[in-house]
N, C-alpha and C positions, 0 to 999 in steps of 0.2 A: 676507515671511511667508507661511505656507502654510495654506490653507482646514483647520479643524480635523477635519472627516471624512477629508479627503486625508491629513492627516499621521498620524492614529491609524491608518489602513489600513497604510499604507507603513512605520511606524516598528514597528509590531508583527508585520508580515508575517515576519521573518526567523526569530524565535522558532518560529513555525508552522511556516514551510517547512522550516526545517532540522531540529527534532525529527521533523516527519511523515518526512523522508527517512532518518533514522536509524531510526523505528518499522518502516517498511516494509522497509527492510534487514535488520532483526532477523530477518525470517522466512525469511531464508534460513539460517538458524543453527537448531539443534535448542534445545528448552527446555532443555536441560543446559547448553549454551553461555550463553545468554541467558533466565535464569529468566522466568516469567509475572510476577513480582512486578517485575521491572525493567521488562517492558513495560507492566505496569498503570501504573506511576508514570509513563512517559512519555506513557502516553495521556492520564492526568490532566493533564499539561502541556500536551500539544496542545488538549486540550477548553478550557483557561484561555484560550488565547491563540487559538483558534478564534472564541471570545466576544469576545475584544478585537480581534481583526482584522477580522471580519465581522459580528458583531451588535450589538455596543458602539456602534462608529461611526455604523452607519447610524440609530440610536435619538437620537441626541444632537441637542437643540433649540437650534440657535444655535450658540453654542461660539466662544470669542475663537479667531482665527488664532494659529496656533504659529510661534514665532520659529525660523529657519533652524537657528541654533546649539543649540537645544533639539531640535529634530526631528532632526539629524546626531548628536546624543550619544544620544538614545534609540535611534535604528537602529542605532549602533555597539553599544551596549549588547544590545539583543536579537539580534543577530548572535552575538557572543562568547558570550552565554547559553545560546542555541540549541544551540551547538556544546559549550559545558561540561556541559549535562544530556545530551544525547545521549551524548558521549563516557562519562560518568560512569555510566550506565545500561546502555551496551552493550558497553563495551570494557575493562572492569577486572573481573579476576578476584574480587580482593579486595571489591568492590562488589556480588557477586551477592546476590540476596535468596532464600534456600534455603527458608525456613518462613515462609509466608503466615501462619501461627498465633500466631507471634511477638508478644508483646505490643506491643513498640515498633513493630511495623508496623503493628498494628490501630489502637494509637492515633493514629501519623499519618497514617493513612487516614481516620479519624474527624475529627481537626482539618481536615485538607484538605478535606473534602466540606462541613464546618459553616463554614468561613471561605469557600468559594466561594459558598454558599448565602448568606450575609450578605452578602459583595460584590454578588451580583445584587440582593438586596433591598434594599440601600442604594443603588445605582445608580438603581433603578426609585424610590426617593422622591425623591431629588434631582431626576429628570426629569421627576416631577409637581408638584414644588413649587408653581410658579406654573401657574395655570390660564392657557388660550389669552388673549391681548391683554394679560395682566398685566405689569407690571413692577415693579422693586426686588427687594430681598431679603427672603428671610423665612427664620425658625429651621426647620431639619427635625427632626420629631419621627417616633417609630415606630422597632422594632427596634433595632438597636444604637446608634442614634442619640439614643435616651432615656438612655445610659450614657455615650456618649461623644461629642466633639464631630465627630469622623471617623470614622463608623461604616464606610463603605467601607475606609479605609486599615486599620482593624481587621481588618477581614475579609480582606483580602488578604495582611497580616502573618501571620494566623493560617492561611492557605491553607499559604504557602511553609515556616512552621514545621513544619506536619505533613508537608510534603512531605519536608523536612529529615531529621526524626524517622523517618520511613518508609524512607527511602533509606538513611539513616545512611553518607552520603558526603560527600566535601569538596565537590563541585560544589553540591550541596544546600543544605549549611551555609552556604557563601558566598553563595548567593542569598538563602538568610534573611536574614544579616547584612547585605546590601546592600539589602532591602526596608525594613528597620528604620532604618539609615542614611537611606535617602532619603525616607521617610515621615513617619517620628517630627517631623524639624525642619518639615516643611510642615505637621504637624498642630499643633504649637505656634503657628506663626504664624495659622493659621486659627482657632484658639481665641482667641488673644487678639483677633483682627479681630472677631470676633462678641460679645465682651466688652465692644468698645469700642463697636460699631455698636447693640447692644440693651440697654437697661437691665433689660430683664426676662428675659435669657438665664438658663437655669437655673444656679445655682450650684453644685450637686452634681454637675454633669455633668463627668466628666473628659476629658482629652485624647485618649487613644489605646488605653489597655487599661483596660475596666470596672473599676472600684472599686480601682485601682492607680495608674494614671500617665494 
């Protein structure tokens, strides 16, 4: 097994490094070849993975060691996804974002920023759920947790849904679908665990998407 912080840094690093390479390389081309909208979305991707690689792991309190197989699977995914998003946003003419004022792009960006904010807020709530020296489990409250069991998962799914809508390319949609396929089953498992663990668990709290699912 690999210590939690080290695992997080190493498994998330490929997406950050690869996407950063594509963004830096894009400045060798004109905005006509790689439009500013494409570069903006790639920058959003990089900001997310900068947080996941360098900020989130350092704020982890404790954390269970990661199994080697899980670590390797995550590292392979972030490597492939880094290339997929970098290529989709910089190498295909049909995926050029030529109108920053198009409603689809604006809605996608708003969803991404909203999801990113929800994700950060939920991570903070989970980190501060127990006071120093406390042990045991607690029910998280506040923010998206007032509506769903896994507010952090919802925020991340909202991020990549917005990313896909704004970019309107195969790479973005594939990532959004994978995010749902990966996080929703885990959210269902977590929801059932909370219901069994706590008799007073809020009965109106949804699993993954507020008011719906």
